[in-house]
N, C-alpha and C positions, 0 to 999 in steps of 0.2 A: 435240591429241589426234589419234592416227593413225586414219585410215579404211581398213577392210579389213584385209588380213594384217598382222600385227604388233600386233594389240590384245591387252592383257592378258586372260586367261581371264575370262569373265563379263562383259565391258564390250562394250556396243552401240555400234557405229560411228553417228555422226550423220549425218543425210541430207546429202549434198552435191550441188551442182548437177550434173546429168547432163552429161557431156562435160568435166568437170573432172579434174585428175590428183590423186591421193593423194600423200601424202609418201613413199610406196615407189614411185611411178611407175605405179600401177596406174591404168587408166582407168575412170572412174566411170560405168559403163553401167547398173549395177545398184546402188542404195543398199540394202546389207544393212539387214534389218529386225529381225534376232535374233541371238542367239548361233549357232544353228544355221547360219544364212546366212553368218556370219562364217567359220566353221569350213570350210563348203563353198568357199568362195572362196579360203581360205588355202591349201588344199592342193591345188588345181588345178595349178598349175605343176610341182610336184614329182612328182605323179601322172602328169602327160604326159611329164615328163622321163624317168621310169623306163620306161613302157610304150608311149609315142607313136612315131610314124614321121613324118617330114616329107613332107607332101603339098602341092600348089599349089592354092589357092582362086581361083576366077574369078567374082567377082561380077558379075551382070549389069549391064553399063554401067560398070564400073569396072575399075581395074588389078589384075592378078593378085597374089597374095602367098604366100608360103609360110608354113604354121602347121604345129604338131604336132597330131596326131590319132591316137587308138587306133582301128584298123580291124579290124573282124569280119568277116572273110570267110566268107560261108555258101554252101552249094550252091545252084545254079540254082532259082527258083521261078517258078511260073506268073505271067504278067503279066496285070493287069487288062485287060478287054476284048479279049484275045486267046486265044481256046479252046485253040490249040496253042502258043502263044508261051511261051518261058522266058528268063530273063536271070538272071545272077549278082545275088545280093542282098548289099550291103555296108552296114554300118552302121558310121558315124564317130561318135566322140565327141570333141569339141573344147572349148576353153574358150568359156564364154558372155560373151565380150567382144569389142570390134572391135579391139583392138590384137594379142592373141596368138591369138586365135580367130575365132569368127563369133558376132556378136550376134544372139540370136535374132529380134529385130524387124528384122534386115537380110536374113533369108532370104528368097529368092524361088524357091520351088519351082517346078520345071519350067523355070527360066531360069539359076539358078546353077549353077556346076559344079566339080567338083574333078578333079584329075589325080593318079592313083595306080595301082600295080600292082594289077590285079583278083586275080591269084594271085602269091604271093611268088615273086621271082625272074623274072617275065615284065616286059615292057616297060610302061611307064605308058600309060593311056589317059585320055582325059577321059570322066567320068560326070556324069550331072544328079542334083540333089537332087530326090527324089520326095516326101517327107514329113519333118515333125518329129516324131520319135518321142516324146522327152520333154527336158524342160530343168528347171533349177533355178538358184539363184543363181550356182553355178560352172560347170556344164557343160551342153552342148547335145549331144542325140543325134539324128543325122539318117540317114534312109535314102537310099541312093544306087543308081541302076540304071544 
């Protein structure tokens, strides 16, 4: 029986040992627990292929790698603990797995970085993760400053 994407509708994936591979090549970082989780995981790659852009992820103490991310570029916002400081606020959404995205339990806010264009058309810059905004079985949303 397949685990994760490719399951027949209504079929729940069995729990597989973390770190193993599914028959579709998906890394088992999160063992889906419901039909809803299966659907979230199944649509991630297609969603990122349609709306994502390539960025470089620099995990603290590990080699960098390129991943797909949906990048929301927001106007500058006030910095915490800096009454007159402002900085661009970026929110990135990536696959919640360690192969094609970033696994939520691997994020080291304040130390992990990404390299991306803060404004479309500008040169890329390295920016730091400041917070995990949300996560589910399929995707992870991170604040970048």
